[in-house]
C-alpha positions in Angstrom: 0.0 0.0 0.0 1.4 3.4 -1.0 1.3 6.5 1.2 -1.4 8.0 -1.2 -3.8 5.4 0.2 -4.3 7.6 3.3 -4.0 11.0 1.7 -7.7 11.7 1.8 -7.9 11.1 5.6 -4.6 11.8 7.2 -3.7 15.0 9.1 -1.6 17.7 7.4 1.8 18.6 8.8 0.3 21.7 10.3 -2.3 19.6 12.1 0.3 17.1 13.4 2.3 20.1 14.7 -0.8 21.5 16.3 -1.6 18.3 18.1 2.0 18.0 19.5 1.9 21.6 20.7 -1.2 20.9 22.9 0.9 18.6 25.1 3.6 21.1 25.9 3.3 22.2 29.5 3.2 25.8 30.5 6.7 27.1 31.2 8.4 24.2 29.5 11.9 24.5 27.9 11.6 23.0 24.5 13.9 22.3 21.5 12.4 21.8 18.1 14.2 19.8 15.4 15.1 21.4 12.1 12.4 21.4 9.5 9.0 20.1 10.1 9.2 20.1 13.9 9.8 23.9 13.8 6.1 24.3 12.9 5.1 23.3 16.5 6.1 26.8 17.6 3.2 28.3 15.7 0.6 26.5 17.7 1.2 27.2 21.3 -2.1 27.0 23.2 -3.4 30.4 24.4 -2.3 31.3 27.9 0.7 29.0 27.9 4.3 30.1 27.7 7.0 28.0 26.1 10.7 28.8 26.3 12.3 27.7 23.0 16.0 26.7 22.9 18.1 26.4 19.8 21.5 24.6 19.6 23.2 27.6 18.0 22.8 29.6 21.2 19.5 31.4 21.7 16.9 30.9 24.5 13.4 32.2 24.5 13.2 33.5 20.9 10.0 34.5 19.3 8.1 34.2 16.1 9.6 34.6 12.6 9.7 38.2 11.5 7.6 39.5 8.6 9.1 38.8 5.2 11.6 41.5 4.4 12.2 42.5 8.0 14.6 39.6 8.9 17.8 40.2 10.8 20.0 37.5 9.5 22.2 37.7 12.6 19.2 36.3 14.5 18.6 32.7 13.3 17.7 29.4 14.8 19.6 26.1 14.2 17.7 25.6 10.9 19.1 29.0 9.7 15.6 30.5 9.8 15.1 34.1 11.0 13.6 34.6 14.5 12.7 37.5 16.7 13.6 38.1 20.3 11.3 38.2 23.3 12.0 40.3 26.4 14.6 38.3 28.4 15.9 36.4 25.5 19.5 35.2 26.0 22.5 34.5 23.8 25.3 32.0 24.7 28.2 30.1 23.3 27.5 27.0 21.2 29.3 24.9 23.9 27.1 26.3 26.6 24.0 25.5 24.5 25.0 21.8 24.4 25.9 21.9 28.1 22.2 22.8 28.7 21.1 19.9 26.5 23.5 17.3 28.0 22.8 18.6 31.5 19.2 17.7 31.4 17.8 21.2 31.4 15.3 20.7 28.5 11.9 19.4 29.3 11.0 18.3 25.7 12.7 17.7 22.4 10.3 17.3 19.4 12.0 15.8 16.3 11.2 14.3 13.0 11.9 10.6 12.1 12.7 8.2 9.3 12.0 5.3 11.6 10.8 4.7 15.2 11.1 1.3 16.8 8.7 -0.2 19.3 11.4 -0.1 22.0 11.8 3.7 21.5 14.9 3.6 19.2 15.0 6.5 16.7 16.6 6.9 13.3 16.2 10.4 12.0 19.3 10.8 9.8 20.8 8.9 6.9 23.7 8.9 4.6 24.1 8.8 0.8 23.3 11.1 -2.0 20.1 12.5 -0.4 20.9 11.8 3.2 21.8 14.2 6.0 25.6 14.3 6.2 25.8 13.8 9.9 23.6 13.2 12.9 24.1 16.7 14.3 22.7 17.8 17.7 19.9 15.2 17.6 22.1 12.6 19.2 22.5 14.9 22.2 18.9 16.0 22.3 17.4 12.5 22.5 19.4 11.6 25.6 19.5 15.1 27.2 15.8 16.1 27.1 13.5 14.8 29.7 10.9 13.8 27.1 11.4 13.0 23.4 8.4 13.2 21.1 8.3 12.5 17.3 6.1 14.1 14.7 6.0 12.3 11.4 3.9 10.9 8.6 2.7 7.4 9.6 3.8 5.9 6.3 6.8 6.9 4.1 6.2 8.1 0.5 7.2 4.6 -0.6 4.4 3.0 1.5 6.9 1.6 3.9 5.8 1.9 7.6 7.8 4.4 9.7 6.8 2.7 13.0 8.7 -0.6 13.0 9.8 -3.5 15.1 13.5 -2.6 14.6 15.1 0.4 12.9 17.0 -0.5 9.7 18.7 2.9 9.4 21.6 4.3 11.5 20.3 5.1 15.0 20.2 8.6 16.5 19.4 7.2 19.9 18.5 4.0 21.7 15.2 3.7 23.7 14.7 7.4 23.7 11.3 8.1 22.2 8.2 8.2 24.5 5.5 9.5 22.2 4.8 9.6 18.4 2.4 12.1 16.8 1.7 10.7 13.3 -0.6 11.7 10.5 -3.0 9.0 11.6 -2.5 8.4 15.4 -1.0 9.3 18.7 1.1 6.4 20.1 3.0 6.0 23.3 6.0 3.8 23.7 5.7 1.8 26.9 7.6 -1.3 28.0 8.8 -1.9 24.5 5.4 -1.7 22.9 3.5 0.8 20.7 0.4 1.7 22.8 -2.4 3.4 20.8 -3.8 6.5 22.6 -5.6 8.3 19.8 -6.5 7.6 16.1 -8.5 9.2 13.4 -12.1 8.2 13.7 -12.2 7.6 9.9 -9.6 4.9 9.9 -10.5 1.5 11.3 -8.0 -0.1 13.7 -7.3 -3.0 11.4 -6.3 -0.6 8.6 -4.1 1.4 11.0 -2.4 -1.8 12.1 -1.8 -2.8 8.5 0.1 0.6 8.0 2.2 0.0 11.1 5.3 -2.2 11.0 4.9 -3.6 14.6 2.0 -4.6 16.8 -0.3 -1.8 18.1 -1.4 -2.5 21.6 -4.7 -1.2 23.1 -4.3 -0.6 26.8 -7.2 1.6 27.9 -9.6 3.9 26.0 -8.5 5.1 22.5 -9.7 8.7 21.9 -10.5 10.2 18.5 -7.6 12.2 17.1 -9.1 15.6 16.3 -7.3 18.7 15.0 -8.7 21.9 13.6 -8.6 22.9 9.9 -5.3 24.8 9.5 
């Protein structure tokens, strides 16, 4: 089955990012991976404050500036322009990684090529189209108190991204606790994928067929609902 088989029912990237943002606690220190995970910053729930950290040395940065008003001395790790909030701080790259490795981040939200049922993560690759190195993700997955993944449930080739064992180079071992996919919200507990939410429009059997490892039901499974974005 190709990824197009779920295109008419799956959440968009914006909706996945929105759902992940709803679980960030007020006052949390959060690092967002480069690319798709950066979208999570757009959808902070009203009344909650999130302090965003970036590996290149900024804490508590704000929204992207309007187009044409960028200050290219103010960027995040993905080289995208950011703004500063009152109280924002700059620091050395080494100090930034000391924060990561010292356990000072509450949450890291990253993308993935593969997530294994024991929490192993592969989110980099090599080759002509691969990322040339693992980068800061290796530190983030073992330094943050909680690691969440946002991802399509199925790769463009139709291959499951949630698997029994990762086949690609690992970013971290046993590090992922929750996956927000385009079809479901899944916790990783005791080496198992535990289904917490799924789209009401997709039957469990079909969701299982799109997942490369057993989905366990342990308690109520809520409907996965996101606004039109």
